[in-house]
N, C-alpha and C positions, 0 to 999 in steps of 0.2 A: 457118484461122478455123473451125476448131471453137474456137478457147479465144478469139476472139472473142464466136462467137456464147455459150459459156458465159459471156464477162463481161456480155454485152447482157441475159443471162434473170436473173444473179446480181444487176445492178445493175436491172433491172428492178421488184423489188419494192421497194427503198428509193428510187425513182422514182416510185412511184406514194404509198409513203408521205408523202414531200415534198407532194407534188401536194395531199393533203391535209390534210397539217399546212398550207400556204397559204392553202389555203379556210377552213379550220378557224380559224385566226387570226384574220381578220376579223372574222367570226361572232361569236369568243369574247371579242375587245376590243370597246369601248362606244363609237359612234360619236360625232364632237365637237360633237352636237347634244345628243346623253345625256350629254355630260360636263357639257355647259353648263349643261344644266338640273338636274342632282346638283348641282353648284356652285351654282347657283341656292338652292336646296333650302337647303341646308347657308347660305347665310349668312342667309337669310330665319330659319332657326334662330337663328341667331347674333344676329342684331339684336333678334331678340327676349328672348334672355337677358338681351342689352345692355340694355335698353328696360326690363325686367325688374329687373335689378339698379340702373339710375338711378333708377328711382322708389323702390325700397325705401330708396336711399341718400336719396334725399331725404323720404321718409316717418322714417324715422331724427333724420334734422336737425332737423326741425320739428315734434318729438315733444322734442328733447331743449333745443330753443328753448323749446319750451310749460314745459317741469319748472323750466327756469332763470327764466323768469319768475312760474309758482307759486311759486318758493323764495322767488325777492325779495317776492313781495307779502303772502307769511302766512310768513316769517320772523320778524316778531312776536308773531304770534298767540298763540303760548305764553309770554311775558312779559306783554304784556296780559291774561290769562287770570288769571295769578298774582297779577297789580295789579288789578285790579276786588276782591278784598276788602278790599284796604288802604283804597281807597278808601271802599267805602262806611264803613267802621271810622270814616274820619277825619268822612264827613255823620255820620253817626250820634250822633259826639261833639259836634259841632260842634248837634247838635238837645237836647242833655242842657239842661233848664230851670233846676236850682241847680245847676251843677257845682261841688264842691270841689278843693281843690288835689289830695287825694289821688287821688277820680274820676281829674283827668286825666292827672295821674301813671300811674297805672294802665291809663288807655286808651290812652296815647302809647305804654307799654310794650308793650302787646298789640297794637296798630299796629307797633312795631318790629320785635317776633317775624315779624306775616305778611310785612312787608318783606323781611327776611332771608332767610327761608321761600321766597319769592317769587326771592332774589336766588341763594340754591343750586341751588334747583331750576333755573334758568336759568344756570349757571356763571358768574354774573356775582361775580368775589372780590374781596376787598380785597388793595392793596397798603398795607403799614401796617411800615415798617422801624419795627424800636426802636433808640433811641440807640445809638450802636459800630455798628451794621451798615457795613459797607461801601458806599460810596452807587455806588449803579446807575444808570447813564445811561440805560439800557433802561427801567427803572420810577419811576426817581424824578428828579425837579428842583428844583435846588439853586438858591434864590432867592438864600442870600446867604453867605455865608462869615465866619464867626464866629471870634476867639481863642475855643480848648480847650484841658482836658489831653487830649482823646482824641486820637487818630491822625488824619493828618494823611487828606484822605479821607473820612471815616467823617461818618455822620450824629449832626447833634445835635438837633434836635426835629425833629417834624414837624409843621409849617401845615396841612396838610389830608389827608387817606389817599386813594389812587389808586385805580381799581378796573383790574379786566383782565375781559375775558371769553373764558373759553379760556382760550389760550395769546397772547391778542391784546391790546395795553395800551389801554387806554378811555379813561383818567384819570393820569399819572406824579403820583407824590404829592410835594407839596410840602414840601422840606425845605430847612432849613438844614444847612451842612456846615460842617467841623471846618478851621481854617486853618492852613496850613503853620508849625510851629512858627520 
């Protein structure tokens, strides 16, 4: 019996601790209502962050569209600025009272220099193959095949020069090509 009393006494502190832990556990754990309100607050924060990110994405897309629109609208502005002096020179040439052949030739040469400068400034490059160059279908358009002493598939004559803007073909060079022997 004494053993049983000793066991009861020794178990008493353990029982008291378990009871205290059972009472403390519900107090430490949040209630369902507290969990729900915390989850709703977290959801509201995430929704707010999502809406801000969505608005930022829309703003970026809109600005990009505006930039593309402006680029299309004003892409030719640089070329137009370079062409205005060429037009001015041509108009001045027409205003000359008593033009001579030499003055007309000099004016045309100066105007051609202005035009060449405008082309270079805007990366407009001539495509002018030489006789004997290999025919390049990406830059040349053969309108005729003529008998020639040259190797077949080479340029014989250039009828009209072509032009490229940067690396893009604007107009192919019109050429005649050597026929196979």
